[in-house]
Structure formats: structure tokens, C-alpha cells
N, C-alpha and C positions, 0 to 999 in steps of 0.2 A: 478438474483443474490440473493442468500439467505439473505445476510445482508440487501439489499435494501428492501426485502419483510418484514423482521422483523421490519425495521425502519418504513415502510409504515403502518404497523399494530399497531405501537406504542409500540412495545415490544423489541426494540433494546437492552434494559438493560439486557435482559435474556442472551444475548451473551457475555456481559462484566461484569456481576455482579454475585457474589456467593450468595447463599441463606442466609447464616448467616449474611450478611450485611443488609438484609431487616429487618425492624422493626418487633418486635415479633408479634404484633397484626395484621400485614399484611402478615406474612410469609406463613401461611397455604394457603391463596388464591393465593399468588404468586407462591407457589410450585405446586398448582393444574394447573395453567396456564402454568407453565414451563413444566409439564408433557405432556400437549397437544401439545405444541410447539415442544417438543423433538421428537414426532412422525414425524412431518413434516421435521424436520432437519435430522432425521435418513434416511428417504427415499430420501434425496438429495445426500446422499453418494453413490458412485459407489458400486455395488454389490460385486465386487472383494475386496473392502476395508472394508466392514461393519464388518467383523470379528475383525478388529483392534479396533473397538469402542464398543464392547460388554461389556466392563468393566465399561462404563460410563452410567449414567442415568440422567444427567443434561445437559441442553443446553450449559451452560458455558464450561463444560469439553470437550464436543464434539467439540465445536467451536474452542477452543484453539488448540486442536490436529489437526483439519481439516485445520486450517490456516497454520500450519507447512508443511502440505502436498500439499495444493492447492495454497497457496498465495505467489505471488511475491510482497512483501510489497512495494518495490520501484516502480514497475509498477503501483500498486494500488494507491500509494501516488501521482504519476504523474497524473493519471487520475482524482483523487479528486481535486488536485490543478488546473489543466487546466479547469476542469468543473466549479470550483469556479470563475475562471477568466473570463469565457465566459457566465455564466448564467445571463440573463437579464430579466427584466419584459416586455417581449414581447410575445404576443399571449397566455397569461395566466393571471388569476386574481391574486390579491395580496396574497390570502391564499395559492394558489398553489406555487407561487414564494417563499414565506417564508417557506413552507413545504420542498421544494427542498433544500433551504439553510440549514434548520435545519438538514436534512438528511446528507448533505455534511459535516457539522460541526461534526456530530456524527461519520461519517466515518474517518474524519481527527483526531479526538480525540482518536479513536480506534487505528489508525496507528501510532500516535505520542503521546502516553500517557505522563502524567507529569513525567519527569525523577526523579529517586531516587538518582542519583549521578551525579557528574560533567562529568564523562566519557560518560555516556549515553546522557547527554545534548549536548556534543560536537558532538557525532555521529549524533544526530538528526539535529543539525545545518548544518553539512556537507551534509546530505541527502537533506535537504530543499533547500539549496543554489545550490546544484548540479542540482536539478530538475528545479529551476528557470533558470539556465543557459541553460538547454536543451529546455525549453519551447520556448525561443526566437530564436532558430536556424532556419535558412532559410530552405526551402524545399530541397535544394541541399544537405543538411547535415542530412536529415531525416534518412538515412541508418545508420549514426553514432549514432544517438539517439536511434534507435531501437536496435542496437547491445549492447549499454550500458545498456539499460533497461532490456534486456533479458539475460545478462551475468550472469554467476554463481558468479562472483566476481564483485561487483559494486564499481567503483572508487570514491574517495572522491572529493570534489569540487576543491581543489587545483590541483589535478591531471588532472581533466577535463579541467580547465582553461589553464593549461600549454600545453596540447595536442591540444586543439582547436586553441590556438595561433600559435602553430607549423603548423597546417593545413593551417592557413591563410598566414603565411609567405612563405610557399612553394607553395602557389597557387594551392593546390591539388583539389580544387573545380572544376577547369577547366580541370582536368585530372582524369577521372573516375577510371582508373587503379591505379594511385598513391593514390587516395583518399581511395579506397578500402583497399589497403595494409596498409596505415597509420591508418585507422580506426580500422583495426584488431590489429595493434600494440597498439593502444590506449587502447583497452580492455585488451589485453594480458599484457601490461606494468603495468596496474593497479593492477594486482594480487600481486604485491610487495608493493603497496601503498594504496590499497583500502580497502573496508569493505565488508563483506559477506552480504547476504540478511537479515540475522538476525540482522545486525547492528554492528557487531564486526569488527573493522578494526585493521590491524596489526600496531604495533608501529615501 
């Protein structure tokens, strides 16, 4: 994963920071490093898509565009949160453990940047709590979780909780056919109440 590699090399900031933000006395060296990293980032792009990135010459610009093409932010956020919850100081030294946590925190901050307005804050809250609800699902409902995370329209927490309660009441876990039908309805129904992958949900 490109982002993990950048983080492991100590250069994750090149994916999230524009050059003009860097202090003037450090900018020349930072841009030199960015140019080298850009080459690595460029060759990580599929050949059929490289023409779409020819106008960019900075890691930040390439990464922002690539995220829109490749990234399902909700799926990535789910992976980051579940990894945070399961990472333990086992079979590794303290430095490795803390490095893993540092990388996870960087990934989380990239996926959930500090909101600039109340609407964005509410969207992030809905995503976060929706993921927490999915994390605790039993294995019998794994197919429901997978459908939600891969859907084009991701439902907000309130919709998820209502539909999961509906599943429980109807005992659909014991009936695979009914469960499949209702889980499909869960994802489909959310198109009227959910948020897109980019985080914009319909009012």
C-alpha cells in the first residue's frame, strides 16, 4: 500500500501537505525529496490511468486525485479502526508497536481531517459510529457488513441501527434467504437516507 510505504519511510507528509506550507528555509530540500518520491508514486499508478496525472508534478496533487479513483474511504476507515482496536504489544518490541500506532493515527487523520464546518463534523460522526456498529457484528452478519462497506451509497448510523434492529426482530439470521433479501434492502433503502463515499449525505 502506497500510503503505508510513505509512512514507513517517514514521508507521509508529502501526501497530505502542499509545498507552500513548508518553512521557507526547508522548502528547497523538501521539494527535492518530493520530486524523488513523485517518481515512486507515479509508477504505482496503472498504465492506463497515467495520462490523467500528467498535469501534476507534486506528490500531494497526485495523491489527492488518486484517492478519488482508488479509495473507498469508508472501507479504509473501517480497516484503520479495526486495526487500532486489535493491535497489541505482542511478538514485537516497543518501537515497532509505537511505529504501527503512529502510522495508524496518520491514516486516521488523513481519512478524518479536522472538519471546517458543522455539516462535515456531523458526517464524520455518522461514519465513525456506523463503523463501530459494524465492527461488533457477529459472523452471521458478515455479509451485511461487506455489502454496506462496498456499496456506492453508504448509510448513516441511524439507518444502520434501524435496519439491524429490524433484522433482529424478524430473526433473519436463522433464515439465510430472508437475511440476504433484507440485507439487500438495507443497502438499497439507504440510498434515500445515506451518504456517498465522499461523505455527502442527503438531507
